[in-house]
C-alpha positions, 0 to 999 in steps of 0.5 A: 078612385071615385066614390061610385067605383069604390061602392061597386068594388065594395059591394062585389068584394063583400060577397067573398071577403069580409069588409066591415063598415068600421074598416071602410077607410082601411079597405079602400086604402088597400084597394087603392094601393093594390090598383096602383101597383097592378094597374099603375105598374109601380112597386109596393115599396114605392107607395107612400105609407102615409097615403097607402099604409104599410106596403108589406101588409098590403102586398100580403093582403093582395096576394090573398085576394088573388089566391081567393079569386077576389080580383077575378070575381071583381073583373067578372062582375064588372066591378072594376073599370074596364081599362083596369080589368085586363091589367088586373087579370094579367097581374093575377095570372102572373102571381099564380104562375110564380107561385106554381113555379116556386112550389115546383122548385121546392118539390124538386129540391125536396126530392134532391135532398131525399136522394142524398140522405 
């Protein structure tokens, strides 16, 4: 990601989430990792840790950004490249649908468990 792309993302994202100048390198590394997965269609586990850091932490942080609407806000405000926007939106929607399905399965399982007690 180029410096001007990072500056745009950082500016818009800081409206929603806390990004500190002290952690700027880590924040940028996380965004690079997230974009590599969402736009580049690779797996979190396949990201080299020396370049992107711990994949589990990055995935968890990305899940929080999706749930809080940070990525949607970045897309709406035009902070990410246009060619990335569609893939980010698709990935975010897929994440939300998966989370809803998991919640529904848990509710159904709880209802089934209650019937047998």
